[in-house]
Backbone atoms as SQL, in Angstrom:
CREATE TABLE atoms (id INTEGER PRIMARY KEY, chain TEXT, resi INTEGER, resn TEXT, atom TEXT, x REAL, y REAL, z REAL);
INSERT INTO atoms VALUES
  (1, 'A', 1, 'MET', 'N', 12.585, -2.963, -3.959),
  (2, 'A', 1, 'MET', 'CA', 10.968, -3.431, -2.999),
  (3, 'A', 1, 'MET', 'C', 9.912, -1.879, -3.722),
  (4, 'A', 2, 'ALA', 'N', 9.055, -3.021, -3.747),
  (5, 'A', 2, 'ALA', 'CA', 8.017, -1.643, -4.588),
  (6, 'A', 2, 'ALA', 'C', 7.288, -1.378, -3.919),
  (7, 'A', 3, 'THR', 'N', 6.973, -0.082, -4.237),
  (8, 'A', 3, 'THR', 'CA', 5.654, 0.463, -3.463),
  (9, 'A', 3, 'THR', 'C', 4.300, 0.194, -4.027),
  (10, 'A', 4, 'VAL', 'N', 3.927, -0.178, -2.641),
  (11, 'A', 4, 'VAL', 'CA', 2.558, -0.330, -2.834),
  (12, 'A', 4, 'VAL', 'C', 1.001, 0.857, -2.724),
  (13, 'A', 5, 'ASP', 'N', 0.550, 1.047, -3.074),
  (14, 'A', 5, 'ASP', 'CA', -0.286, 2.631, -3.730),
  (15, 'A', 5, 'ASP', 'C', -1.846, 1.802, -2.099),
  (16, 'A', 6, 'TYR', 'N', -1.333, 1.911, -1.398),
  (17, 'A', 6, 'TYR', 'CA', -2.475, 0.778, -0.289),
  (18, 'A', 6, 'TYR', 'C', -4.007, 2.489, -0.999),
  (19, 'A', 7, 'SER', 'N', -4.066, 3.359, -0.990),
  (20, 'A', 7, 'SER', 'CA', -5.136, 3.843, -1.060),
  (21, 'A', 7, 'SER', 'C', -5.712, 3.481, -2.319),
  (22, 'A', 8, 'SER', 'N', -4.750, 2.415, -3.340),
  (23, 'A', 8, 'SER', 'CA', -5.957, 1.773, -4.346),
  (24, 'A', 8, 'SER', 'C', -6.555, 0.712, -4.292),
  (25, 'A', 9, 'LEU', 'N', -5.982, 0.050, -3.551),
  (26, 'A', 9, 'LEU', 'CA', -7.009, -0.730, -2.627),
  (27, 'A', 9, 'LEU', 'C', -8.016, -0.909, -1.583),
  (28, 'A', 10, 'THR', 'N', -8.459, -1.986, -1.777),
  (29, 'A', 10, 'THR', 'CA', -10.017, -2.284, -1.379),
  (30, 'A', 10, 'THR', 'C', -10.164, -2.058, 0.126),
  (31, 'A', 11, 'VAL', 'N', -11.120, -1.733, 1.250),
  (32, 'A', 11, 'VAL', 'CA', -10.790, -1.903, 2.788),
  (33, 'A', 11, 'VAL', 'C', -10.561, -3.495, 3.275),
  (34, 'A', 12, 'PRO', 'N', -11.663, -4.645, 2.355),
  (35, 'A', 12, 'PRO', 'CA', -10.950, -6.130, 2.939),
  (36, 'A', 12, 'PRO', 'C', -10.035, -6.414, 2.410),
  (37, 'A', 13, 'GLU', 'N', -9.376, -5.849, 1.359),
  (38, 'A', 13, 'GLU', 'CA', -7.743, -6.141, 0.512),
  (39, 'A', 13, 'GLU', 'C', -6.486, -5.080, 1.364),
  (40, 'A', 14, 'LEU', 'N', -7.045, -3.710, 2.328),
  (41, 'A', 14, 'LEU', 'CA', -6.377, -3.256, 2.848),
  (42, 'A', 14, 'LEU', 'C', -6.274, -4.245, 4.345),
  (43, 'A', 15, 'LYS', 'N', -6.733, -5.550, 4.935),
  (44, 'A', 15, 'LYS', 'CA', -8.066, -5.374, 6.309),
  (45, 'A', 15, 'LYS', 'C', -6.926, -7.285, 5.597),
  (46, 'A', 16, 'ALA', 'N', -7.190, -7.242, 4.487),
  (47, 'A', 16, 'ALA', 'CA', -6.117, -8.834, 4.996),
  (48, 'A', 16, 'ALA', 'C', -4.411, -9.102, 4.870),
  (49, 'A', 17, 'LEU', 'N', -3.732, -7.360, 4.141),
  (50, 'A', 17, 'LEU', 'CA', -2.425, -7.318, 4.591),
  (51, 'A', 17, 'LEU', 'C', -2.206, -7.399, 5.850),
  (52, 'A', 18, 'LEU', 'N', -2.835, -6.203, 6.654),
  (53, 'A', 18, 'LEU', 'CA', -3.016, -6.196, 8.004),
  (54, 'A', 18, 'LEU', 'C', -2.771, -7.884, 8.446),
  (55, 'A', 19, 'ASP', 'N', -3.526, -8.667, 8.441),
  (56, 'A', 19, 'ASP', 'CA', -3.336, -9.800, 8.961),
  (57, 'A', 19, 'ASP', 'C', -2.345, -11.147, 8.244),
  (58, 'A', 20, 'GLU', 'N', -2.415, -10.927, 7.655),
  (59, 'A', 20, 'GLU', 'CA', -1.107, -11.684, 7.242),
  (60, 'A', 20, 'GLU', 'C', 0.602, -11.438, 8.012),
  (61, 'A', 21, 'ARG', 'N', 0.493, -9.726, 7.875),
  (62, 'A', 21, 'ARG', 'CA', 1.133, -8.653, 8.763),
  (63, 'A', 21, 'ARG', 'C', 1.019, -9.617, 10.348),
  (64, 'A', 22, 'ALA', 'N', -0.524, -10.078, 10.929),
  (65, 'A', 22, 'ALA', 'CA', -0.184, -9.628, 12.428),
  (66, 'A', 22, 'ALA', 'C', -0.272, -9.506, 12.952),
  (67, 'A', 23, 'VAL', 'N', -0.915, -7.543, 12.561),
  (68, 'A', 23, 'VAL', 'CA', -1.153, -5.975, 12.540),
  (69, 'A', 23, 'VAL', 'C', -2.368, -5.960, 13.028),
  (70, 'A', 24, 'ASP', 'N', -2.082, -6.216, 15.028),
  (71, 'A', 24, 'ASP', 'CA', -4.475, -5.452, 15.141),
  (72, 'A', 24, 'ASP', 'C', -4.486, -4.208, 14.548),
  (73, 'A', 25, 'TYR', 'N', -5.927, -3.850, 14.176),
  (74, 'A', 25, 'TYR', 'CA', -6.544, -3.119, 13.715),
  (75, 'A', 25, 'TYR', 'C', -8.002, -3.130, 14.655),
  (76, 'A', 26, 'ALA', 'N', -8.440, -1.501, 14.701),
  (77, 'A', 26, 'ALA', 'CA', -10.162, -1.517, 15.105),
  (78, 'A', 26, 'ALA', 'C', -10.802, -2.713, 14.277),
  (79, 'A', 27, 'SER', 'N', -11.959, -3.709, 14.248),
  (80, 'A', 27, 'SER', 'CA', -13.039, -3.595, 13.204),
  (81, 'A', 27, 'SER', 'C', -13.653, -2.280, 13.083),
  (82, 'A', 28, 'ASN', 'N', -13.972, -1.497, 13.011),
  (83, 'A', 28, 'ASN', 'CA', -14.221, -0.515, 12.997),
  (84, 'A', 28, 'ASN', 'C', -13.548, 1.084, 12.440),
  (85, 'A', 29, 'ALA', 'N', -11.882, 0.784, 11.629),
  (86, 'A', 29, 'ALA', 'CA', -11.463, 1.216, 11.480),
  (87, 'A', 29, 'ALA', 'C', -11.989, 2.022, 10.051),
  (88, 'A', 30, 'LYS', 'N', -11.451, 2.901, 9.910),
  (89, 'A', 30, 'LYS', 'CA', -10.973, 3.735, 8.800),
  (90, 'A', 30, 'LYS', 'C', -10.320, 3.975, 8.252),
  (91, 'A', 31, 'LYS', 'N', -10.856, 3.185, 6.464),
  (92, 'A', 31, 'LYS', 'CA', -9.382, 2.893, 5.628),
  (93, 'A', 31, 'LYS', 'C', -8.289, 3.894, 5.621),
  (94, 'A', 32, 'GLN', 'N', -7.990, 5.257, 6.299),
  (95, 'A', 32, 'GLN', 'CA', -7.341, 6.107, 5.740),
  (96, 'A', 32, 'GLN', 'C', -5.491, 5.246, 7.179),
  (97, 'A', 33, 'ASP', 'N', -7.193, 4.943, 8.429),
  (98, 'A', 33, 'ASP', 'CA', -6.572, 4.267, 9.450),
  (99, 'A', 33, 'ASP', 'C', -5.737, 3.482, 9.107),
  (100, 'A', 34, 'LEU', 'N', -6.271, 2.281, 8.471),
  (101, 'A', 34, 'LEU', 'CA', -5.515, 1.238, 7.459),
  (102, 'A', 34, 'LEU', 'C', -3.997, 1.803, 6.794),
  (103, 'A', 35, 'ILE', 'N', -4.225, 2.429, 6.654),
  (104, 'A', 35, 'ILE', 'CA', -3.044, 2.581, 5.399),
  (105, 'A', 35, 'ILE', 'C', -2.007, 2.926, 6.242),
  (106, 'A', 36, 'ASP', 'N', -2.918, 3.941, 7.229),
  (107, 'A', 36, 'ASP', 'CA', -1.450, 3.745, 8.739),
  (108, 'A', 36, 'ASP', 'C', -0.121, 3.547, 8.889),
  (109, 'A', 37, 'LEU', 'N', -0.887, 2.533, 8.786),
  (110, 'A', 37, 'LEU', 'CA', -1.010, 0.849, 9.989),
  (111, 'A', 37, 'LEU', 'C', -0.838, -0.038, 8.797),
  (112, 'A', 38, 'LEU', 'N', -0.542, 0.275, 8.021),
  (113, 'A', 38, 'LEU', 'CA', 0.844, -0.787, 7.308),
  (114, 'A', 38, 'LEU', 'C', 2.150, 0.130, 5.815),
  (115, 'A', 39, 'GLU', 'N', 1.975, 1.307, 6.249),
  (116, 'A', 39, 'GLU', 'CA', 2.643, 2.703, 6.476),
  (117, 'A', 39, 'GLU', 'C', 3.647, 2.674, 7.338),
  (118, 'A', 40, 'GLY', 'N', 3.460, 1.838, 8.570),
  (119, 'A', 40, 'GLY', 'CA', 4.532, 2.036, 9.559),
  (120, 'A', 40, 'GLY', 'C', 4.435, 3.444, 9.848);
């Protein structure tokens, strides 16, 4: 499995990935918060 460098993605891209995984996040979440959610 390839490792994704989430920090290189934009906030909308991170939110799209979370949406695909059906992960809830705050609409005002900071980029690092989104990355933390993706990395589990």
